[in-house]
N, C-alpha and C positions, 0 to 999 in steps of 0.2 A: 504494500500500500504506500502510495506516495505521501510523504509528510509535508506539511506546510508550516512555516514559521509564523510566530505571532505578528511580526512586522509585515510579512507577505499577506496574511489574512486581513490585517487592518488596512493595508494599501489597497487591496481589492475592494474592501468595503467602502473606503472613501471615494474610490473612482466610480461608485454607483453600480458596479457590476457584481453579480452573485459570486460567492466563494464556494468552490468545490473542494472538500477535504478528501474525497475519494475519486478514483478514476471514473470517467464517464461510463454510464451504463451501456452494456454491450448490446442491448436489445434482445437478449435471450429470453425465452418464454419463462414466465414466472409460474407460481403454483396454480394460478387461475387459468393458465394457458393463454393469457393475453399478453402480448409483448409490450414492454416499456421501451420506447425509442431511445436511441443513444443520445446522451446529453440532456435527458429530461431531469427536472428538479421537482420535488414534491410541492404541490400547490399549498400556499399559505406559509411557506418557509423563507421566501426571498422577495416577495412582491414589494414590501415596504421600501427596500433599497433599490428596486428595479424601476418602478414607476416614478414619473416626475410630473408635477402639476404644470401644465403649459401656462406661459405668461399671457398677458392681455394681447390679443391679436396674433399670437404666435402660430396658431393653427391656420389662420388665413394666410400668413406669410409662407408657411410650408406648402400649402396648396398652390399658391401662386408660383412658388419655386418649382413645384412638380410640373405645372403646366408649361412654364418656360423651358424646363428640361425636355418636355415632350416635343416642343418645337425644335430644340437642338437635336433630338433623336432623329427626327425626320430628315434634317439636313445631313446628319452623319450617315444615315442609310443611303441617301443619294450619293454621297461621296464614295461609299463602299461599292455601290452598284456600278458607278462609272469607273472605278478602279483608279481614281485620282491619287490616292495614297493609302497606305496601310494604317488602319485605326489602331490606337493604343489600347491597352487592356481596359483602362477607364472609359475610353470612348466606346468600346464594344459593349460594355455593360450598359452605358447610357443609351446606345442605339437600340437595345432590346426593349426599351420602354414603349408601351402602347397606350392608347386612350383608355382601354378597359382597366389597365393597371392604375392609372391616375384616379379613375373612379373608385377603385377598391381603396386606394390611399385616402381618398376623400372621406370614405365611410369610417376608416380608422381614426382620422382626425376628428370627425364628428363625435365619436365615442370618447376620444381624449378630452374634448372640450366639455362634454356633458357629464363625464364621470371623473373629473379632476385627474386626468392622466391614466386612469385605470382602464386598460384596454385588453380584454381577453375574449373576443368573440369566437364562436365556433365557425367552421367553414360553412355550415348550413345557414347560419345567420347572415354571413356576408353574401352568400348566394341569393338568399331571399331579398335582401336589401338592394342588391345591384342587378338582379335578374340575369346573372351569369351562372354558368354551370360550375360544378366543383373543380373540373380540370382547369378552367380559366382562373378561378380563385387561387388554386395551387400555383399556377404559373405566375400570376401577378405577385403573390407574396414572395416567391423566389427571386424575381427580378428586382422588386423593391428592396429586398435584403441585399442583393448583389451590388446595387448602386449605393446603398447606405441610407435609404430613406427610412428604414425601420430596423430595429434590433428585435429579433424574435427568440423567445425562450420556450422550449417545449416543457410541458408540465404533466405530472401524473398525480393521482389521488388515491387514497386508501378507501377500500369499500368493505362492507361486512360480508363475511363468507363463512362457510362451514369449515371445521377443522382448526388446527393450531396455526398461529402466525398471521401476520397481516396480509391482505390481498390488495393488489394494485390494478389500476386501469388508467389508460391514457386519457387526458382531458384536454380542454382547449389551450392553445398557446397564449403566452403573454406577449404584447407588442409595445414598443416604445418608439414613437415617431421622432426622426432627427433630420437635420439639414446636413447632408454629407459635404465634406470639404471639396470633393471633386466636382460638385455642382456649382460651387461659389464662382469658379472661373467663368462660367457661361452665363451667369445672371447679369442683368443690367446693373449699372452702378447704383441706381437708386434703390435697388432691392438688397444691396449688400449692407452689412452693419457698418455704421459710422465709426471711424477710428476713435480710439479713446484719447481724450485730451492729455497733454504731457503732464500737467499738474495732477490730474486724476490718476494717471498711471504711476506717478511717484508716490502718491498717497497709498495706492494699492500695494506697492512694493514695501513701503514702510510698515503697513498693517500686516503683511505676510511675515516680515521679519519679527515683529513684535509677537505675533501669534506663535511662530516657530519657537522663539525663546521661551514663551510661557509653556508650550507643550513639552519642551525639553526638560522642564523641572518636574513633570508629572511621573508617577510610577506607571507601569504597564496597565494596571487596573484602572487608574484614574484617567489615563489617556484614552482607553476604550470608552469609558463612561462619558468623557467630554466630547468625543468625536462621532460616536455611532449610537443610534437609538434603536429601540425595538428589540425583538428576539436576538437578532444578530449581535447587537451591542451587548446584551446580557451574556451571550455565549463568549464573546471576546473578553468581556470583563472577568469572567470566571477563568478563562485561559490566562489572562494577564495576572490575576491574583496568584495563580500557580507559579508563573515565572517570577513574580516578586518574592514569593515565599522561598523558592529555590535559591534565588540570589542572596536573600538574608541568611539562609542556612549555610550557604557556602562562605559568606563573609564572616559569620560568627564562628564557623569551624576552623578558620585559618588564622594563623598568627603572623604578625609583622616579622620581617626577616631579622631585625635587630633584637626583638624580644626573644626570638628563637635562639639566637646566638648567646644572649645573656643567660638564658635558662641552661643551655648546654654547658657553658663555662662554669656555672654554679654547681652543676652536677659533677663535673670533673674535679672541682676543687674539694 
């Protein structure tokens, strides 16, 4: 089993991404005979750090960006058909974007706006809302993920069953809409984020340094409590408390070098 350090787990938590302390699930058939897909996480264990509440007007900006990207995709497909040049990896991903995929993205953004960023629809729900078939929904989500418009996390849940031990079944995925960096270059200037003023940037740097200095004074347990909330924060705090305890025991059990020499000289005398 691959071990993770406290620092690595905390870094993953702060970056907003789920932490896996075990290898990804292989997709092998479980006791129920229902496969759990590779990379799945248990529903209810990671969503608090995965979802993000969109800011005012953010979903509209993301939808406009997707529509501008669709225009760029049509142009890239023309370039590819005419053989004018070879498309880059990023351009090939963008060129795969279709109008149906933007419509699926729009539905995800609607859910993000209405549900404070909590987006976990089933394929059937998306198919009903968009009037597309399941295959189209599957393809749309794959292309949106390749471009970077969404982060997708597979989920499974426990179910009641006969016999000993828990039973699991695959459930709907969790989605987080994003504005990918590769799209920024093709957006009109007015749609890009305004540069940060120099004085504001300096204040941000100063604040980061002050915060870092404060965090450096905390124990591992205190650091987890100050930076991570929810079940993940509680788990990291317990892990940090264990690290703190081990460090204290190691410190109390060791003697300074000079004290050890003095004791040795006294014994010899």
